[in-house]
Steps between C-alpha positions, in 0.01 A plus 500: 500500500387780272769749393491784251803554280552777245677384184636699207380472140782266389426256778126524432563412135723207595235381746232515229721303260562237766126472564428451130774242465414297810119554498521558876351780708699811584517404868628150417771634265613749766513227767704275270738783412552581868561139597754454219669841522507563874782253575714672235440839663584366845812326364640833381506632856636190676868481584691233306587179679850488647768318303495128572140502627398214269836316511366215714209450258725468195820315597784509247604174330824341620681592176405867540621501862836362385525779242408763759785387729751463215803728521573669165874420487476146636528324163778718364740502796713213369474578130766743370381822343594609149752747647662223703523269199647768277773591749373850572461440870698726737629736233666235283480596135526298187734655250419474131859587394717210387 
């Protein structure tokens, strides 16, 4: 398929530099640039995948699942807090007067 494309001077200079570096023809360099760059252009306009789309492909390890289902206060429910140990619970105050 033959197509004509107008390019600006900056792109023309970059194309010439790529030709010198690779020792390939202008048409070949343009085809390579399109094949490499076109997926990036298309990716910009695609909607992102929904959350959890790849979850079945990358299952979490058992340890991570246990951490995900862990309740934050579960370990500390039976341990007294600093306030409880110091007697400041429920408005009780410690007097420093003797």
